[in-house]
ROMARDREN-952852 format. One record per residue: residue number from 1; residue in one letter; x, y, z of N, C-alpha, C, O in turn. Coordinates in Angstrom, 2 decimals. Layout:
N
@n = NUM&res = A&n_c1 = X&n_c2 = Y&n_c3 = Z&ca_c1 = X&ca_c2 = Y&ca_c3 = Z&c_c1 = X&c_c2 = Y&c_c3 = Z&o_c1 = X&o_c2 = Y&o_c3 = Z $
...
This chain:
96
@n = 1&res = M&n_c1 = 40.71&n_c2 = 19.91&n_c3 = -11.20&ca_c1 = 39.34&ca_c2 = 20.10&ca_c3 = -11.28&c_c1 = 38.82&c_c2 = 19.03&c_c3 = -12.26&o_c1 = 37.63&o_c2 = 18.74&o_c3 = -12.15 $
@n = 2&res = R&n_c1 = 39.46&n_c2 = 18.47&n_c3 = -13.11&ca_c1 = 39.13&ca_c2 = 17.44&ca_c3 = -14.20&c_c1 = 38.89&c_c2 = 15.90&c_c3 = -13.44&o_c1 = 38.06&o_c2 = 15.05&o_c3 = -13.76 $
@n = 3&res = A&n_c1 = 39.77&n_c2 = 15.85&n_c3 = -12.48&ca_c1 = 39.68&ca_c2 = 14.51&ca_c3 = -11.96&c_c1 = 38.37&c_c2 = 14.35&c_c3 = -11.02&o_c1 = 37.67&o_c2 = 13.34&o_c3 = -10.91 $
@n = 4&res = A&n_c1 = 38.22&n_c2 = 15.61&n_c3 = -10.37&ca_c1 = 36.81&ca_c2 = 15.60&ca_c3 = -9.43&c_c1 = 35.73&c_c2 = 15.45&c_c3 = -10.50&o_c1 = 34.85&o_c2 = 14.66&o_c3 = -10.18 $
@n = 5&res = Q&n_c1 = 35.59&n_c2 = 16.05&n_c3 = -11.74&ca_c1 = 34.44&ca_c2 = 15.68&ca_c3 = -12.52&c_c1 = 34.38&c_c2 = 14.48&c_c3 = -12.86&o_c1 = 33.26&o_c2 = 13.97&o_c3 = -12.93 $
@n = 6&res = V&n_c1 = 35.55&n_c2 = 13.69&n_c3 = -13.15&ca_c1 = 35.43&ca_c2 = 12.38&ca_c3 = -13.64&c_c1 = 34.90&c_c2 = 11.49&c_c3 = -12.46&o_c1 = 33.98&o_c2 = 10.69&o_c3 = -12.68 $
@n = 7&res = I&n_c1 = 35.48&n_c2 = 11.63&n_c3 = -11.16&ca_c1 = 34.82&ca_c2 = 10.94&ca_c3 = -10.18&c_c1 = 33.43&c_c2 = 11.21&c_c3 = -9.93&o_c1 = 32.74&o_c2 = 10.23&o_c3 = -9.65 $
@n = 8&res = R&n_c1 = 32.86&n_c2 = 12.34&n_c3 = -9.97&ca_c1 = 31.51&ca_c2 = 12.60&ca_c3 = -9.90&c_c1 = 30.51&c_c2 = 12.11&c_c3 = -10.98&o_c1 = 29.32&o_c2 = 11.87&o_c3 = -10.75 $
@n = 9&res = C&n_c1 = 31.10&n_c2 = 12.00&n_c3 = -12.10&ca_c1 = 30.49&ca_c2 = 11.44&ca_c3 = -13.15&c_c1 = 30.30&c_c2 = 9.81&c_c3 = -13.12&o_c1 = 29.26&o_c2 = 9.23&o_c3 = -13.43 $
@n = 10&res = T&n_c1 = 31.38&n_c2 = 9.27&n_c3 = -12.73&ca_c1 = 31.52&ca_c2 = 7.77&ca_c3 = -12.32&c_c1 = 30.50&c_c2 = 7.46&c_c3 = -11.28&o_c1 = 29.74&o_c2 = 6.51&o_c3 = -11.48 $
@n = 11&res = E&n_c1 = 30.42&n_c2 = 8.15&n_c3 = -10.20&ca_c1 = 29.54&ca_c2 = 7.92&ca_c3 = -8.95&c_c1 = 28.12&c_c2 = 8.16&c_c3 = -9.48&o_c1 = 27.18&o_c2 = 7.57&o_c3 = -8.95 $
@n = 12&res = A&n_c1 = 27.94&n_c2 = 8.90&n_c3 = -10.38&ca_c1 = 26.45&ca_c2 = 9.21&ca_c3 = -10.98&c_c1 = 26.12&c_c2 = 7.94&c_c3 = -11.74&o_c1 = 25.03&o_c2 = 7.40&o_c3 = -11.55 $
@n = 13&res = K&n_c1 = 26.95&n_c2 = 7.45&n_c3 = -12.57&ca_c1 = 26.67&ca_c2 = 6.18&ca_c3 = -13.27&c_c1 = 26.48&c_c2 = 5.13&c_c3 = -12.48&o_c1 = 25.59&o_c2 = 4.36&o_c3 = -12.82 $
@n = 14&res = K&n_c1 = 27.13&n_c2 = 4.89&n_c3 = -11.46&ca_c1 = 27.11&ca_c2 = 3.71&ca_c3 = -10.54&c_c1 = 25.69&c_c2 = 3.92&c_c3 = -9.85&o_c1 = 25.00&o_c2 = 2.93&o_c3 = -9.60 $
@n = 15&res = A&n_c1 = 25.29&n_c2 = 5.09&n_c3 = -9.56&ca_c1 = 23.94&ca_c2 = 5.35&ca_c3 = -8.90&c_c1 = 22.90&c_c2 = 5.06&c_c3 = -9.66&o_c1 = 21.88&o_c2 = 4.61&o_c3 = -9.14 $
@n = 16&res = R&n_c1 = 22.99&n_c2 = 5.26&n_c3 = -11.01&ca_c1 = 21.90&ca_c2 = 4.97&ca_c3 = -11.92&c_c1 = 21.70&c_c2 = 3.42&c_c3 = -12.30&o_c1 = 20.64&o_c2 = 2.86&o_c3 = -12.60 $
@n = 17&res = L&n_c1 = 22.87&n_c2 = 2.92&n_c3 = -12.21&ca_c1 = 22.97&ca_c2 = 1.37&ca_c3 = -12.55&c_c1 = 22.68&c_c2 = 0.52&c_c3 = -11.50&o_c1 = 22.31&o_c2 = -0.63&o_c3 = -11.72 $
@n = 18&res = A&n_c1 = 22.83&n_c2 = 1.02&n_c3 = -10.24&ca_c1 = 22.67&ca_c2 = 0.29&ca_c3 = -9.06&c_c1 = 21.23&c_c2 = -0.17&c_c3 = -8.83&o_c1 = 20.36&o_c2 = 0.70&o_c3 = -8.92 $
@n = 19&res = P&n_c1 = 20.85&n_c2 = -1.51&n_c3 = -8.53&ca_c1 = 19.45&ca_c2 = -1.93&ca_c3 = -8.56&c_c1 = 18.83&c_c2 = -1.33&c_c3 = -7.17&o_c1 = 19.51&o_c2 = -1.16&o_c3 = -6.15 $
@n = 20&res = R&n_c1 = 17.55&n_c2 = -1.05&n_c3 = -7.29&ca_c1 = 16.95&ca_c2 = -0.30&ca_c3 = -6.19&c_c1 = 15.63&c_c2 = -1.17&c_c3 = -5.87&o_c1 = 14.97&o_c2 = -1.71&o_c3 = -6.75 $
@n = 21&res = E&n_c1 = 15.32&n_c2 = -1.26&n_c3 = -4.43&ca_c1 = 14.06&ca_c2 = -1.94&ca_c3 = -4.13&c_c1 = 13.05&c_c2 = -0.89&c_c3 = -4.38&o_c1 = 13.04&o_c2 = 0.13&o_c3 = -3.68 $
@n = 22&res = V&n_c1 = 12.13&n_c2 = -1.11&n_c3 = -5.41&ca_c1 = 10.97&ca_c2 = -0.40&ca_c3 = -5.58&c_c1 = 9.61&c_c2 = -1.00&c_c3 = -5.21&o_c1 = 9.21&o_c2 = -1.97&o_c3 = -5.86 $
@n = 23&res = G&n_c1 = 8.93&n_c2 = -0.52&n_c3 = -4.31&ca_c1 = 7.50&ca_c2 = -1.05&ca_c3 = -3.80&c_c1 = 6.54&c_c2 = -0.68&c_c3 = -4.68&o_c1 = 6.74&o_c2 = 0.03&o_c3 = -5.67 $
@n = 24&res = P&n_c1 = 5.42&n_c2 = -1.18&n_c3 = -4.30&ca_c1 = 4.09&ca_c2 = -0.79&ca_c3 = -5.42&c_c1 = 3.78&c_c2 = 0.69&c_c3 = -5.27&o_c1 = 3.17&o_c2 = 1.30&o_c3 = -6.14 $
@n = 25&res = S&n_c1 = 4.24&n_c2 = 1.25&n_c3 = -4.12&ca_c1 = 3.84&ca_c2 = 2.74&ca_c3 = -4.19&c_c1 = 4.47&c_c2 = 3.66&c_c3 = -4.82&o_c1 = 4.21&o_c2 = 4.86&o_c3 = -4.79 $
@n = 26&res = G&n_c1 = 5.59&n_c2 = 2.95&n_c3 = -5.63&ca_c1 = 6.62&ca_c2 = 3.80&ca_c3 = -6.25&c_c1 = 7.59&c_c2 = 4.31&c_c3 = -5.60&o_c1 = 8.42&o_c2 = 4.89&o_c3 = -6.30 $
@n = 27&res = D&n_c1 = 7.80&n_c2 = 4.30&n_c3 = -4.35&ca_c1 = 9.00&ca_c2 = 4.63&ca_c3 = -3.66&c_c1 = 10.05&c_c2 = 3.52&c_c3 = -3.41&o_c1 = 9.77&o_c2 = 2.34&o_c3 = -3.60 $
@n = 28&res = K&n_c1 = 11.26&n_c2 = 3.92&n_c3 = -2.98&ca_c1 = 12.16&ca_c2 = 3.16&ca_c3 = -2.87&c_c1 = 11.84&c_c2 = 1.54&c_c3 = -1.89&o_c1 = 12.21&o_c2 = 0.38&o_c3 = -2.08 $
@n = 29&res = E&n_c1 = 11.16&n_c2 = 2.05&n_c3 = -1.03&ca_c1 = 10.42&ca_c2 = 1.10&ca_c3 = 0.12&c_c1 = 9.19&c_c2 = 1.34&c_c3 = 0.16&o_c1 = 8.75&o_c2 = 2.43&o_c3 = -0.20 $
@n = 30&res = M&n_c1 = 8.44&n_c2 = 0.43&n_c3 = 0.59&ca_c1 = 6.95&ca_c2 = 0.56&ca_c3 = 0.93&c_c1 = 6.86&c_c2 = 1.09&c_c3 = 2.29&o_c1 = 7.51&o_c2 = 0.53&o_c3 = 3.17 $
@n = 31&res = K&n_c1 = 6.13&n_c2 = 2.11&n_c3 = 2.58&ca_c1 = 6.18&ca_c2 = 2.83&ca_c3 = 3.83&c_c1 = 5.33&c_c2 = 1.87&c_c3 = 4.79&o_c1 = 4.42&o_c2 = 1.15&o_c3 = 4.36 $
@n = 32&res = G&n_c1 = 5.64&n_c2 = 1.92&n_c3 = 5.90&ca_c1 = 4.70&ca_c2 = 1.02&ca_c3 = 7.01&c_c1 = 3.31&c_c2 = 1.04&c_c3 = 6.86&o_c1 = 2.63&o_c2 = 0.01&o_c3 = 6.85 $
@n = 33&res = L&n_c1 = 2.76&n_c2 = 2.43&n_c3 = 6.73&ca_c1 = 1.31&ca_c2 = 2.68&ca_c3 = 6.80&c_c1 = 0.74&c_c2 = 1.97&c_c3 = 5.46&o_c1 = -0.31&o_c2 = 1.31&o_c3 = 5.47 $
@n = 34&res = D&n_c1 = 1.50&n_c2 = 2.16&n_c3 = 4.34&ca_c1 = 0.98&ca_c2 = 1.54&ca_c3 = 3.10&c_c1 = 0.87&c_c2 = 0.08&c_c3 = 3.21&o_c1 = 0.05&o_c2 = -0.50&o_c3 = 2.51 $
@n = 35&res = V&n_c1 = 1.64&n_c2 = -0.61&n_c3 = 4.05&ca_c1 = 1.84&ca_c2 = -1.99&ca_c3 = 4.11&c_c1 = 0.63&c_c2 = -2.47&c_c3 = 5.06&o_c1 = 0.08&o_c2 = -3.54&o_c3 = 4.80 $
@n = 36&res = I&n_c1 = 0.21&n_c2 = -1.69&n_c3 = 6.17&ca_c1 = -0.81&ca_c2 = -2.06&ca_c3 = 7.05&c_c1 = -2.06&c_c2 = -1.74&c_c3 = 6.40&o_c1 = -3.00&o_c2 = -2.45&o_c3 = 6.72 $
@n = 37&res = S&n_c1 = -2.28&n_c2 = -0.77&n_c3 = 5.50&ca_c1 = -3.56&ca_c2 = -0.38&ca_c3 = 4.88&c_c1 = -3.74&c_c2 = -1.49&c_c3 = 3.67&o_c1 = -4.84&o_c2 = -1.91&o_c3 = 3.33 $
@n = 38&res = L&n_c1 = -2.70&n_c2 = -1.82&n_c3 = 3.16&ca_c1 = -2.77&ca_c2 = -2.83&ca_c3 = 2.07&c_c1 = -3.38&c_c2 = -4.14&c_c3 = 2.72&o_c1 = -4.34&o_c2 = -4.68&o_c3 = 2.18 $
@n = 39&res = I&n_c1 = -2.82&n_c2 = -4.66&n_c3 = 3.90&ca_c1 = -3.29&ca_c2 = -5.82&ca_c3 = 4.53&c_c1 = -4.71&c_c2 = -5.55&c_c3 = 4.95&o_c1 = -5.51&o_c2 = -6.48&o_c3 = 4.92 $
@n = 40&res = L&n_c1 = -5.04&n_c2 = -4.56&n_c3 = 5.28&ca_c1 = -6.62&ca_c2 = -4.26&ca_c3 = 5.86&c_c1 = -7.51&c_c2 = -4.22&c_c3 = 4.64&o_c1 = -8.65&o_c2 = -4.67&o_c3 = 4.76 $
@n = 41&res = V&n_c1 = -7.05&n_c2 = -3.65&n_c3 = 3.32&ca_c1 = -7.71&ca_c2 = -3.75&ca_c3 = 2.21&c_c1 = -8.09&c_c2 = -5.26&c_c3 = 1.81&o_c1 = -9.23&o_c2 = -5.64&o_c3 = 1.56 $
@n = 42&res = I&n_c1 = -6.90&n_c2 = -6.08&n_c3 = 1.81&ca_c1 = -7.04&ca_c2 = -7.53&ca_c3 = 1.46&c_c1 = -7.86&c_c2 = -8.15&c_c3 = 2.27&o_c1 = -8.61&o_c2 = -8.98&o_c3 = 1.76 $
@n = 43&res = I&n_c1 = -7.93&n_c2 = -7.92&n_c3 = 3.58&ca_c1 = -8.84&ca_c2 = -8.60&ca_c3 = 4.49&c_c1 = -10.28&c_c2 = -8.16&c_c3 = 4.36&o_c1 = -11.23&o_c2 = -8.88&o_c3 = 4.68 $
@n = 44&res = G&n_c1 = -10.40&n_c2 = -6.92&n_c3 = 3.85&ca_c1 = -11.88&ca_c2 = -6.32&ca_c3 = 3.53&c_c1 = -12.30&c_c2 = -7.04&c_c3 = 2.35&o_c1 = -13.46&o_c2 = -7.43&o_c3 = 2.29 $
@n = 45&res = A&n_c1 = -11.34&n_c2 = -7.30&n_c3 = 1.25&ca_c1 = -11.93&ca_c2 = -7.99&ca_c3 = 0.03&c_c1 = -12.17&c_c2 = -9.35&c_c3 = 0.33&o_c1 = -13.07&o_c2 = -9.85&o_c3 = -0.34 $
@n = 46&res = I&n_c1 = -11.55&n_c2 = -10.19&n_c3 = 1.27&ca_c1 = -12.00&ca_c2 = -11.50&ca_c3 = 1.69&c_c1 = -13.21&c_c2 = -11.51&c_c3 = 2.26&o_c1 = -14.05&o_c2 = -12.37&o_c3 = 1.97 $
@n = 47&res = V&n_c1 = -13.44&n_c2 = -10.57&n_c3 = 3.13&ca_c1 = -14.79&ca_c2 = -10.35&ca_c3 = 3.81&c_c1 = -16.01&c_c2 = -10.26&c_c3 = 2.77&o_c1 = -17.07&o_c2 = -10.88&o_c3 = 2.85 $
@n = 48&res = W&n_c1 = -15.65&n_c2 = -9.41&n_c3 = 1.86&ca_c1 = -16.55&ca_c2 = -9.17&ca_c3 = 0.85&c_c1 = -16.69&c_c2 = -10.37&c_c3 = -0.05&o_c1 = -17.80&o_c2 = -10.63&o_c3 = -0.53 $
@n = 49&res = G&n_c1 = -15.72&n_c2 = -11.06&n_c3 = -0.30&ca_c1 = -15.87&ca_c2 = -12.36&ca_c3 = -0.97&c_c1 = -16.72&c_c2 = -13.40&c_c3 = -0.34&o_c1 = -17.56&o_c2 = -14.03&o_c3 = -0.99 $
@n = 50&res = L&n_c1 = -16.52&n_c2 = -13.55&n_c3 = 0.84&ca_c1 = -17.32&ca_c2 = -14.41&ca_c3 = 1.68&c_c1 = -18.64&c_c2 = -13.99&c_c3 = 1.63&o_c1 = -19.46&o_c2 = -14.91&o_c3 = 1.52 $
@n = 51&res = I&n_c1 = -19.16&n_c2 = -12.65&n_c3 = 1.68&ca_c1 = -20.51&ca_c2 = -12.21&ca_c3 = 1.64&c_c1 = -20.94&c_c2 = -12.57&c_c3 = 0.36&o_c1 = -21.97&o_c2 = -13.24&o_c3 = 0.37 $
@n = 52&res = G&n_c1 = -20.47&n_c2 = -12.31&n_c3 = -0.73&ca_c1 = -20.68&ca_c2 = -12.59&ca_c3 = -2.08&c_c1 = -21.14&c_c2 = -13.99&c_c3 = -2.23&o_c1 = -22.29&o_c2 = -14.34&o_c3 = -2.53 $
@n = 53&res = L&n_c1 = -19.95&n_c2 = -14.90&n_c3 = -1.94&ca_c1 = -20.26&ca_c2 = -16.33&ca_c3 = -2.26&c_c1 = -21.17&c_c2 = -17.07&c_c3 = -1.31&o_c1 = -22.01&o_c2 = -17.84&o_c3 = -1.79 $
@n = 54&res = F&n_c1 = -21.08&n_c2 = -16.91&n_c3 = -0.08&ca_c1 = -21.68&ca_c2 = -17.48&ca_c3 = 0.95&c_c1 = -22.89&c_c2 = -16.76&c_c3 = 1.60&o_c1 = -23.63&o_c2 = -17.41&o_c3 = 2.34 $
@n = 55&res = N&n_c1 = -23.13&n_c2 = -15.48&n_c3 = 1.38&ca_c1 = -23.80&ca_c2 = -14.56&ca_c3 = 2.14&c_c1 = -23.60&c_c2 = -14.87&c_c3 = 3.69&o_c1 = -24.55&o_c2 = -15.13&o_c3 = 4.43 $
@n = 56&res = W&n_c1 = -22.29&n_c2 = -14.80&n_c3 = 4.08&ca_c1 = -21.96&ca_c2 = -14.83&ca_c3 = 5.54&c_c1 = -20.78&c_c2 = -13.76&c_c3 = 5.69&o_c1 = -19.78&o_c2 = -13.73&o_c3 = 4.98 $
@n = 57&res = N&n_c1 = -21.05&n_c2 = -12.99&n_c3 = 6.63&ca_c1 = -20.34&ca_c2 = -11.97&ca_c3 = 7.05&c_c1 = -19.38&c_c2 = -12.26&c_c3 = 8.22&o_c1 = -19.82&o_c2 = -12.18&o_c3 = 9.37 $
@n = 58&res = L&n_c1 = -18.05&n_c2 = -12.60&n_c3 = 7.98&ca_c1 = -17.03&ca_c2 = -12.95&ca_c3 = 9.17&c_c1 = -17.16&c_c2 = -11.87&c_c3 = 10.19&o_c1 = -17.30&o_c2 = -12.21&o_c3 = 11.37 $
@n = 59&res = I&n_c1 = -17.12&n_c2 = -10.58&n_c3 = 9.88&ca_c1 = -17.09&ca_c2 = -9.53&ca_c3 = 10.89&c_c1 = -18.19&c_c2 = -9.69&c_c3 = 11.82&o_c1 = -17.97&o_c2 = -9.82&o_c3 = 13.03 $
@n = 60&res = T&n_c1 = -19.51&n_c2 = -9.68&n_c3 = 11.29&ca_c1 = -20.57&ca_c2 = -9.63&ca_c3 = 12.05&c_c1 = -20.67&c_c2 = -11.20&c_c3 = 12.85&o_c1 = -21.21&o_c2 = -11.33&o_c3 = 13.95 $
@n = 61&res = A&n_c1 = -20.15&n_c2 = -12.14&n_c3 = 12.21&ca_c1 = -20.22&ca_c2 = -13.37&ca_c3 = 12.95&c_c1 = -19.17&c_c2 = -13.47&c_c3 = 14.08&o_c1 = -19.42&o_c2 = -14.21&o_c3 = 15.04 $
@n = 62&res = I&n_c1 = -18.03&n_c2 = -12.79&n_c3 = 14.04&ca_c1 = -17.31&ca_c2 = -12.46&ca_c3 = 15.04&c_c1 = -17.74&c_c2 = -11.55&c_c3 = 16.39&o_c1 = -17.83&o_c2 = -11.90&o_c3 = 17.56 $
@n = 63&res = F&n_c1 = -17.95&n_c2 = -10.34&n_c3 = 15.80&ca_c1 = -18.10&ca_c2 = -9.29&ca_c3 = 16.76&c_c1 = -19.69&c_c2 = -8.75&c_c3 = 17.01&o_c1 = -20.03&o_c2 = -7.88&o_c3 = 17.81 $
@n = 64&res = G&n_c1 = -20.53&n_c2 = -9.48&n_c3 = 16.14&ca_c1 = -22.11&ca_c2 = -9.15&ca_c3 = 16.26&c_c1 = -22.33&c_c2 = -8.19&c_c3 = 15.26&o_c1 = -21.47&o_c2 = -7.50&o_c3 = 14.71 $
@n = 65&res = D&n_c1 = -23.66&n_c2 = -8.19&n_c3 = 15.04&ca_c1 = -24.37&ca_c2 = -7.22&ca_c3 = 14.19&c_c1 = -24.72&c_c2 = -5.92&c_c3 = 14.70&o_c1 = -25.50&o_c2 = -5.76&o_c3 = 15.64 $
@n = 66&res = G&n_c1 = -24.14&n_c2 = -4.99&n_c3 = 14.08&ca_c1 = -24.45&ca_c2 = -3.59&ca_c3 = 14.56&c_c1 = -23.60&c_c2 = -3.22&c_c3 = 15.70&o_c1 = -23.81&o_c2 = -2.07&o_c3 = 16.09 $
@n = 67&res = T&n_c1 = -22.79&n_c2 = -3.79&n_c3 = 16.26&ca_c1 = -21.96&ca_c2 = -3.33&ca_c3 = 17.48&c_c1 = -21.13&c_c2 = -2.16&c_c3 = 17.17&o_c1 = -20.99&o_c2 = -1.86&o_c3 = 15.98 $
@n = 68&res = A&n_c1 = -20.65&n_c2 = -1.54&n_c3 = 17.97&ca_c1 = -19.65&ca_c2 = -0.42&ca_c3 = 17.88&c_c1 = -18.40&c_c2 = -1.10&c_c3 = 17.36&o_c1 = -17.91&o_c2 = -0.48&o_c3 = 16.41 $
@n = 69&res = I&n_c1 = -17.73&n_c2 = -2.21&n_c3 = 17.73&ca_c1 = -16.47&ca_c2 = -2.62&ca_c3 = 17.29&c_c1 = -16.69&c_c2 = -3.12&c_c3 = 15.84&o_c1 = -15.70&o_c2 = -2.98&o_c3 = 15.11 $
@n = 70&res = T&n_c1 = -17.69&n_c2 = -3.62&n_c3 = 15.32&ca_c1 = -18.09&ca_c2 = -3.80&ca_c3 = 14.04&c_c1 = -18.09&c_c2 = -2.65&c_c3 = 13.14&o_c1 = -17.58&o_c2 = -2.71&o_c3 = 12.02 $
@n = 71&res = R&n_c1 = -18.71&n_c2 = -1.53&n_c3 = 13.65&ca_c1 = -18.66&ca_c2 = -0.24&ca_c3 = 12.78&c_c1 = -17.20&c_c2 = 0.37&c_c3 = 12.82&o_c1 = -16.77&o_c2 = 1.02&o_c3 = 11.87 $
@n = 72&res = I&n_c1 = -16.48&n_c2 = 0.12&n_c3 = 13.95&ca_c1 = -15.10&ca_c2 = 0.66&ca_c3 = 13.90&c_c1 = -14.24&c_c2 = -0.09&c_c3 = 13.01&o_c1 = -13.37&o_c2 = 0.51&o_c3 = 12.38 $
@n = 73&res = I&n_c1 = -14.42&n_c2 = -1.45&n_c3 = 12.88&ca_c1 = -13.65&ca_c2 = -2.16&ca_c3 = 11.80&c_c1 = -14.08&c_c2 = -1.76&c_c3 = 10.45&o_c1 = -13.18&o_c2 = -1.55&o_c3 = 9.63 $
@n = 74&res = Y&n_c1 = -15.28&n_c2 = -1.63&n_c3 = 10.11&ca_c1 = -15.64&ca_c2 = -1.19&ca_c3 = 8.86&c_c1 = -15.09&c_c2 = 0.38&c_c3 = 8.47&o_c1 = -14.69&o_c2 = 0.64&o_c3 = 7.33 $
@n = 75&res = I&n_c1 = -15.12&n_c2 = 1.28&n_c3 = 9.44&ca_c1 = -14.61&ca_c2 = 2.51&ca_c3 = 9.31&c_c1 = -12.96&c_c2 = 2.35&c_c3 = 8.99&o_c1 = -12.44&o_c2 = 2.94&o_c3 = 8.04 $
@n = 76&res = I&n_c1 = -12.24&n_c2 = 1.49&n_c3 = 9.86&ca_c1 = -10.82&ca_c2 = 1.29&ca_c3 = 9.69&c_c1 = -10.55&c_c2 = 0.79&c_c3 = 8.15&o_c1 = -9.66&o_c2 = 1.32&o_c3 = 7.47 $
@n = 77&res = V&n_c1 = -11.26&n_c2 = -0.11&n_c3 = 7.72&ca_c1 = -10.94&ca_c2 = -0.78&ca_c3 = 6.59&c_c1 = -11.40&c_c2 = 0.06&c_c3 = 5.28&o_c1 = -10.90&o_c2 = -0.05&o_c3 = 4.16 $
@n = 78&res = G&n_c1 = -12.46&n_c2 = 0.92&n_c3 = 5.68&ca_c1 = -12.67&ca_c2 = 1.77&ca_c3 = 4.64&c_c1 = -11.62&c_c2 = 2.92&c_c3 = 4.46&o_c1 = -11.37&o_c2 = 3.31&o_c3 = 3.32 $
@n = 79&res = L&n_c1 = -10.96&n_c2 = 3.51&n_c3 = 5.62&ca_c1 = -9.90&ca_c2 = 4.49&ca_c3 = 5.48&c_c1 = -8.90&c_c2 = 3.93&c_c3 = 4.96&o_c1 = -8.19&o_c2 = 4.61&o_c3 = 4.21 $
@n = 80&res = A&n_c1 = -8.59&n_c2 = 2.69&n_c3 = 5.18&ca_c1 = -7.40&ca_c2 = 1.83&ca_c3 = 4.63&c_c1 = -7.64&c_c2 = 1.80&c_c3 = 2.95&o_c1 = -6.66&o_c2 = 1.96&o_c3 = 2.22 $
@n = 81&res = G&n_c1 = -8.67&n_c2 = 1.64&n_c3 = 2.51&ca_c1 = -9.07&ca_c2 = 1.67&ca_c3 = 1.07&c_c1 = -8.80&c_c2 = 3.07&c_c3 = 0.51&o_c1 = -8.29&o_c2 = 3.19&o_c3 = -0.60 $
@n = 82&res = L&n_c1 = -9.12&n_c2 = 4.15&n_c3 = 1.25&ca_c1 = -8.98&ca_c2 = 5.58&ca_c3 = 0.91&c_c1 = -7.47&c_c2 = 5.67&c_c3 = 0.75&o_c1 = -6.93&o_c2 = 6.16&o_c3 = -0.24 $
@n = 83&res = W&n_c1 = -6.75&n_c2 = 5.13&n_c3 = 1.89&ca_c1 = -5.23&ca_c2 = 5.48&ca_c3 = 1.85&c_c1 = -4.49&c_c2 = 4.91&c_c3 = 0.79&o_c1 = -3.43&o_c2 = 5.42&o_c3 = 0.42 $
@n = 84&res = Q&n_c1 = -5.03&n_c2 = 3.73&n_c3 = 0.20&ca_c1 = -4.41&ca_c2 = 3.05&ca_c3 = -0.79&c_c1 = -4.47&c_c2 = 3.77&c_c3 = -2.32&o_c1 = -3.85&o_c2 = 3.38&o_c3 = -3.31 $
@n = 85&res = L&n_c1 = -5.31&n_c2 = 4.85&n_c3 = -2.24&ca_c1 = -5.36&ca_c2 = 5.83&ca_c3 = -3.39&c_c1 = -4.07&c_c2 = 6.53&c_c3 = -3.51&o_c1 = -3.65&o_c2 = 6.87&o_c3 = -4.62 $
@n = 86&res = M&n_c1 = -3.44&n_c2 = 6.77&n_c3 = -2.43&ca_c1 = -2.19&ca_c2 = 7.59&ca_c3 = -2.57&c_c1 = -1.13&c_c2 = 6.89&c_c3 = -3.22&o_c1 = -0.45&o_c2 = 7.54&o_c3 = -4.02 $
@n = 87&res = P&n_c1 = -0.83&n_c2 = 5.58&n_c3 = -3.03&ca_c1 = 0.30&ca_c2 = 4.97&ca_c3 = -3.68&c_c1 = -0.14&c_c2 = 4.72&c_c3 = -5.22&o_c1 = 0.71&o_c2 = 4.54&o_c3 = -6.10 $
@n = 88&res = L&n_c1 = -1.50&n_c2 = 4.73&n_c3 = -5.47&ca_c1 = -1.90&ca_c2 = 4.33&ca_c3 = -6.86&c_c1 = -1.65&c_c2 = 5.85&c_c3 = -7.62&o_c1 = -1.19&o_c2 = 5.85&o_c3 = -8.77 $
@n = 89&res = F&n_c1 = -1.88&n_c2 = 6.82&n_c3 = -7.12&ca_c1 = -1.72&ca_c2 = 8.24&ca_c3 = -7.55&c_c1 = -0.18&c_c2 = 8.55&c_c3 = -7.85&o_c1 = 0.28&o_c2 = 9.13&o_c3 = -8.83 $
@n = 90&res = R&n_c1 = 0.58&n_c2 = 7.98&n_c3 = -6.65&ca_c1 = 2.15&ca_c2 = 8.27&ca_c3 = -6.98&c_c1 = 2.66&c_c2 = 7.39&c_c3 = -7.89&o_c1 = 3.56&o_c2 = 7.83&o_c3 = -8.59 $
@n = 91&res = S&n_c1 = 2.28&n_c2 = 6.17&n_c3 = -8.07&ca_c1 = 2.61&ca_c2 = 5.36&ca_c3 = -9.26&c_c1 = 2.42&c_c2 = 6.04&c_c3 = -10.60&o_c1 = 3.24&o_c2 = 5.99&o_c3 = -11.52 $
@n = 92&res = F&n_c1 = 1.19&n_c2 = 6.73&n_c3 = -10.62&ca_c1 = 0.81&ca_c2 = 7.18&ca_c3 = -11.87&c_c1 = 1.73&c_c2 = 8.44&c_c3 = -12.23&o_c1 = 2.10&o_c2 = 8.65&o_c3 = -13.38 $
@n = 93&res = N&n_c1 = 2.02&n_c2 = 9.19&n_c3 = -11.25&ca_c1 = 2.76&ca_c2 = 10.43&ca_c3 = -11.26&c_c1 = 4.27&c_c2 = 10.13&c_c3 = -11.80&o_c1 = 4.96&o_c2 = 10.72&o_c3 = -12.63 $
@n = 94&res = S&n_c1 = 4.52&n_c2 = 9.00&n_c3 = -11.03&ca_c1 = 6.08&ca_c2 = 8.56&ca_c3 = -11.41&c_c1 = 6.26&c_c2 = 8.00&c_c3 = -12.89&o_c1 = 7.32&o_c2 = 8.18&o_c3 = -13.49 $
@n = 95&res = S&n_c1 = 5.27&n_c2 = 7.35&n_c3 = -13.42&ca_c1 = 5.18&ca_c2 = 6.74&ca_c3 = -14.61&c_c1 = 5.22&c_c2 = 7.85&c_c3 = -15.85&o_c1 = 5.64&o_c2 = 7.59&o_c3 = -16.98 $
@n = 96&res = M&n_c1 = 4.73&n_c2 = 9.11&n_c3 = -15.42&ca_c1 = 4.52&ca_c2 = 10.07&ca_c3 = -16.51&c_c1 = 5.80&c_c2 = 10.95&c_c3 = -16.66&o_c1 = 5.85&o_c2 = 11.83&o_c3 = -17.52 $
């Protein structure tokens, strides 16, 4: 029985000391949907930067003003921004 306890203790120490990949969401790996939504949020930030700096909207320049595809793109980017709140809250919970 004592040998089994020593082995388990050694394995637990190795698991604690082993380096882990920790993504921005606080998980061991960043989930695929987190990566996709992060990319969409970055694209949205770039579009807003273009609007603020040059008063030029890339999305309406490509797809037209007020078209259905433009609205869908805005909705998808907005949902991606909401999705990015989840990894943020997970990182707050894991740090406490």
